[in-house]
N, C-alpha and C positions, 0 to 999 in steps of 0.2 A: 569555439559552440556556435549552434545555429543562432539567427535570429527570428526562426519560427516557433509559434505559439504551438503544440499540440495539444489535441485535449481528444483520447480515442481516435476516431476518425475526422475530427472532424480538425482542420488544417486552416491557418492563417497568417497572410504574412509581414501584415500588421502586428507594431512592437508600439510600447506605448499606453500614455492611460486610455478610455474609454470616453467616449464623449456622450454629455449628455447631462443633466442638472441632479435624475434621481438619484437621492441615497436610498439603501437599506440600511433598516434596524435589524440589528442582527437579532434582537430580544426580543422582535414586536412576532407575537402569536399569530399565525396563520390561521384565516377563518376557517376554514373547513376542518381544522384536526384537529388546533385545539395544542399544538404544540409547537413549541417555540425555530427556527433557523438554528439555531447555538444549541440547543437540543436537542436537534438531527445530529449535529458534528458534533457532540458528546458523544453518542450512541456509538460511532462508525469508527470503533476500535483500529482497523485494519481500511486501508483500501486496494485491490489487487486490481492490477493493469489489464486490459486485453487480451494482452498477450499471456496474463500468469491466469489470466480468467480460462483462454481455448488450452491451455495447455493441462488444467487441473482437468476439465471436461475428458481429455484427450487421454488421461491416464489414468483417470477413474477416481483421483481423489476428492474425497469428501469429510470436509472437516467441519466440525461440532460447534456448538458456540461456545464449549467450555475449555474446545482443545485452540479456539478463536484467540480466547479469554488468555488465553497460558502463552501464546505466540506474540498476541499485544504486549505482554508482560514483560516479556524478554525483550521485546524490541524497545520498551521506556529504558530496562537497565543498559542496552548498550546505545541509545543517546545521552546518560548518563554520564556515559565514558566517552561521550565526544563522536562518534562511530558517522560514518555517514552511509556506507553501501556496504550490511552486514548479511553476511553468511547465519539463516537460520536452520540449524538441524532439530528438528523434530519425530521422533523415530524414527521411520521409515524415508520422511520429506525431508528433505532442502530445498530451500528458499531463496533468491535475493530479494532483499528487503531494502530500498530505497529508506532511510531511518527518518531523517527530516520530515520526508512527506508521508511518512508511514504508508507507503505503500510496497506489496508485494511483484515486482518484477517478472517475476516472473519463478516456476515449482517445478520440482523433479521428483522419481517417487525412485524410489531403491536399483529400480531395474535402469531406468536410467542412467544415475549416476555412476556407477562401474565407469571405473576407466576415463573419468572427467575432472579436466583441469577449472577450480572456478577462477577466474582474475577478477580484476577491478574490485575487488571488496579489500574492507581496511578493518574488519573482523570478523570474526564467528562464535554464534553464541547456538549452546547447546540448550537445547529447552529438555527440562525432567522431568 
């Protein structure tokens, strides 16, 4: 495994603790919006990697909030069973999700799935 940290397009070769003495209170209310950082994290059901965002846009896949909620529930079920990387099937959409990070790594529609082999997954969840 690489020792590089990658966050979207930002890459740094440093690993280890961050320097500085500033601490972050996760329950501290943000002055401008009145919403705590923890509340923002709680609202975010799923994250989409940059790659997944591109694939969704390229393939014209749009997910509504209620659909995202159902998919997030399926990820919860996979997490409860100890899944790490899961294939989530929702209608004619297939997504590879890193379960511990709750991050959609890639997504494809029915046309892109034909004759496709999914590797490096340890589970599959069919969302009804």
